[in-house]
C-alpha positions as CSV (number, residue, x, y, z in Angstrom):
1,M,-5.3,47.4,-6.5
2,S,-2.5,45.1,-5.4
3,T,-4.4,44.4,-2.2
4,N,-7.3,43.1,-4.2
5,K,-5.0,40.9,-6.3
6,Q,-3.6,39.4,-3.1
7,S,-7.1,38.8,-1.7
8,R,-8.1,36.9,-4.9
9,V,-5.0,34.8,-4.8
10,Q,-5.4,34.0,-1.1
11,S,-9.1,33.3,-1.7
12,R,-8.2,30.9,-4.5
13,R,-5.6,29.1,-2.3
14,V,-8.2,28.7,0.5
15,S,-10.8,27.3,-1.9
16,D,-8.2,24.8,-3.3
17,L,-7.5,23.5,0.1
18,P,-10.3,20.9,0.2
19,E,-9.3,19.6,-3.2
20,V,-5.7,19.3,-2.1
21,K,-6.7,17.5,1.1
22,R,-8.9,15.1,-1.0
23,R,-6.1,14.4,-3.4
24,R,-3.7,13.8,-0.6
25,R,-6.2,11.4,1.1
26,L,-6.5,9.5,-2.2
27,E,-2.7,9.2,-2.6
28,N,-2.4,8.0,1.0
29,L,-5.2,5.4,0.5
30,L,-3.6,4.1,-2.7
31,Y,-0.2,3.8,-1.1
32,T,-1.6,2.2,2.0
33,G,-3.7,-0.3,0.0
34,K,-0.8,-1.3,-2.1
35,R,1.7,-1.7,0.8
36,V,-0.8,-3.7,3.0
37,S,-1.6,-5.9,0.0
38,Q,2.2,-6.6,-0.5
39,L,2.6,-7.4,3.2
40,A,-0.4,-9.7,3.3
41,T,1.0,-11.6,0.2
42,E,4.4,-11.9,1.8
43,Y,3.1,-13.1,5.1
44,R,0.8,-15.6,3.4
45,S,3.7,-16.8,1.2
46,H,5.8,-17.5,4.4
47,G,2.9,-19.1,6.2
48,L,2.7,-16.5,8.9
49,E,-0.7,-16.3,10.7
50,E,-0.6,-12.5,10.7
51,H,-1.5,-12.6,7.0
52,I,-5.2,-12.8,8.0
53,E,-5.0,-9.6,10.0
54,L,-3.2,-7.9,7.1
55,Y,-5.8,-9.2,4.6
56,L,-8.6,-7.9,6.7
57,L,-6.9,-4.5,6.9
58,Q,-6.4,-4.6,3.1
59,L,-10.1,-5.2,2.6
60,E,-10.9,-2.2,4.9
61,V,-8.6,0.1,3.0
62,E,-10.1,-1.1,-0.3
63,Q,-13.6,-0.5,1.0
64,V,-12.8,3.1,2.1
65,L,-11.2,3.7,-1.3
66,A,-14.3,2.2,-3.1
67,D,-16.6,4.4,-1.0
68,E,-14.7,7.7,-1.2
69,F,-13.0,7.3,-4.6
70,P,-15.0,4.8,-6.7
71,D,-13.3,5.8,-10.0
72,A,-9.8,5.4,-8.6
73,F,-10.8,2.1,-7.0
74,E,-12.0,0.7,-10.3
75,E,-8.9,1.9,-12.0
76,H,-6.5,0.3,-9.6
77,I,-8.2,-2.9,-8.3
78,G,-7.3,-5.0,-11.3
79,S,-3.6,-4.1,-11.2
80,W,-3.5,-4.8,-7.4
81,A,-4.9,-8.3,-8.0
82,E,-2.3,-8.9,-10.7
83,D,0.5,-7.6,-8.5
84,E,-0.7,-9.7,-5.6
85,A,-0.8,-12.9,-7.7
86,A,2.7,-12.1,-9.1
87,A,4.2,-11.6,-5.6
88,E,3.0,-14.9,-4.3
89,H,5.8,-17.4,-4.0
90,R,6.2,-20.9,-2.6
91,P,7.5,-21.5,0.9
92,L,11.2,-22.1,1.0
93,V,11.7,-20.2,-2.2
94,T,13.4,-16.8,-2.1
95,A,11.7,-14.1,-4.1
96,E,13.5,-10.9,-5.2
97,T,10.4,-8.8,-4.5
98,C,9.6,-10.2,-1.0
99,S,10.8,-8.0,1.9
100,L,10.7,-11.0,4.2
101,C,13.0,-13.0,1.9
102,H,15.4,-10.0,2.0
103,A,15.3,-9.9,5.8
104,I,15.9,-13.6,6.1
105,S,18.8,-13.4,3.6
106,A,20.3,-10.5,5.4
107,H,20.0,-12.3,8.7
108,R,21.7,-15.4,7.3
109,A,24.5,-13.2,5.8
110,D,25.2,-12.1,9.4
111,G,26.0,-15.7,10.2
112,A,23.0,-16.4,12.4
113,E,20.8,-19.4,11.7
114,A,17.4,-18.0,10.5
115,P,14.2,-20.1,10.5
116,L,13.0,-21.0,7.0
117,A,9.7,-19.9,5.6
118,A,6.9,-22.3,6.5
């Protein structure tokens, strides 16, 4: 009897594996989309040309998310747009949420002369 119970438990774990993988993929896509969006916004705010490449990557991640997880895409796309708009800042202005601003500030604190944002 105990062998049968173990078989059922193991069978259930194996059948849950595709769902676990799918959930993990969704979590990874959501994180990647948000982070790439943040980076694209920061690079754009500092006038760095790489923002175009990051924006194109952001669009690719969003398209994969829309194709594979349309409900999650619809749920998150509005907040991503709001977050992106809120994270934009003018050149030469330090923003608390900008990782590039933090890096520039840390570099200046070390006594080196850092280039300003564009």
